[in-house]
C-alpha positions in Angstrom: 13.6 36.4 13.1 13.7 39.1 10.5 12.9 38.5 6.7 16.4 39.0 5.8 17.4 36.3 8.0 14.7 34.0 6.6 15.8 34.8 3.0 19.2 33.3 3.6 18.6 30.3 5.7 17.4 28.2 2.8 20.6 28.6 0.9 22.7 27.6 4.2 20.4 24.5 4.6 21.0 23.7 0.8 24.9 23.6 1.3 24.7 21.5 4.3 22.3 19.0 2.8 24.3 19.3 -0.4 27.6 18.5 1.3 26.1 15.7 3.1 24.6 14.0 0.0 28.0 14.5 -1.9 29.8 13.0 0.9 27.5 10.0 1.1 26.9 9.2 -2.7 30.0 10.7 -4.6 32.8 8.3 -5.2 36.1 9.9 -3.5 37.7 11.1 -6.7 34.5 13.3 -7.6 34.2 14.9 -4.4 35.6 18.1 -5.2 33.5 18.2 -8.4 30.4 17.5 -6.5 30.9 20.2 -3.9 31.7 22.8 -6.7 28.2 21.9 -8.2 26.5 22.2 -4.8 28.4 25.7 -4.4 27.2 26.8 -7.9 23.5 25.8 -7.0 24.0 27.9 -3.9 24.7 30.9 -5.9 21.9 30.3 -8.3 19.4 29.9 -5.5 20.6 32.9 -3.7 20.0 35.2 -6.7 16.5 33.4 -7.3 15.4 34.2 -3.7 16.9 37.6 -3.4 15.4 38.6 -6.8 12.1 37.1 -6.1 11.8 39.4 -2.9 12.1 42.5 -5.3 13.6 44.5 -2.5 16.7 46.6 -3.3 17.6 47.5 0.3 20.3 45.2 1.7 20.4 42.9 -1.3 24.3 42.9 -1.5 24.6 42.1 2.3 21.9 39.3 1.8 23.5 37.8 -1.1 27.1 38.2 0.6 25.6 36.4 3.7 24.0 33.5 1.9 27.1 32.8 -0.5 29.6 33.8 2.1 28.5 31.3 4.6 27.8 28.7 2.0 31.5 28.9 1.0 32.4 28.5 4.6 30.1 25.3 5.0 31.5 23.7 1.8 35.2 24.4 2.8 34.7 22.6 6.2 32.9 19.9 4.3 35.8 19.7 1.7 38.4 19.6 4.5 36.3 16.7 6.4 35.8 14.8 3.6 39.4 15.0 2.4 40.6 13.6 5.9 38.1 10.9 5.7 39.0 9.6 2.4 
């Protein structure tokens, strides 16, 4: 596994864990707010990790992969939670 992939996986895991936690503990009326907060946290964590690496090559691709997959994860979670409610 390359270091580039290792730098984006924590953000994906944060999105999955955040979506599960929001789905379990948040009232149905506040689900979308909770998932928006998880996405905001994913964006912040993405930039913290990528800037901590101090590597300029591939920064945009790594940030795009982190945030893009997080958006997809949270979109799927939103759909599932909307259907379950």
